[in-house]
Phi, psi and omega in degrees: 000139180296144176306320177295325179292323179292318176297317179295325173297316178299314177294327178291317175296318180298321181294316180296312184289327179286315182291342178300330181278338183303312179299320179295317181297315177299316180300312179297317181301315184287315185270339187060024180246128178233017188307318184269010180259129182285122176298315181298317180297317181287333177293315181292319182297313181295320175302314181296320178296314179300316175300318177295325177297312179300314177304313179301315180295319181288329180268351180070027182276106184304307181301320179294318182294311182297310184297317185281334177291317178287321180294324179298325177293312182290309180294318175299321178293323176295317177302314182300313179295326175299315179293324183281319185262347179075000000 
């Protein structure tokens, strides 16, 4: 597979996994309800995203950096609202 195709595949996957958090973020933002969201799951998920971001930065992997920088904002925002609204 060509290197550019591999990068495009990475960006496509990154786009899907990043955008997956957007509907939940919007829903929590609008309703201020986080009752059905697992605090433990989001704590571990945000830690994992942060670690992937650091890995991407250290390895210089563009798709990982972009995806995880955006995802940390979305998932971190959901986590923050979970802590705030319970």
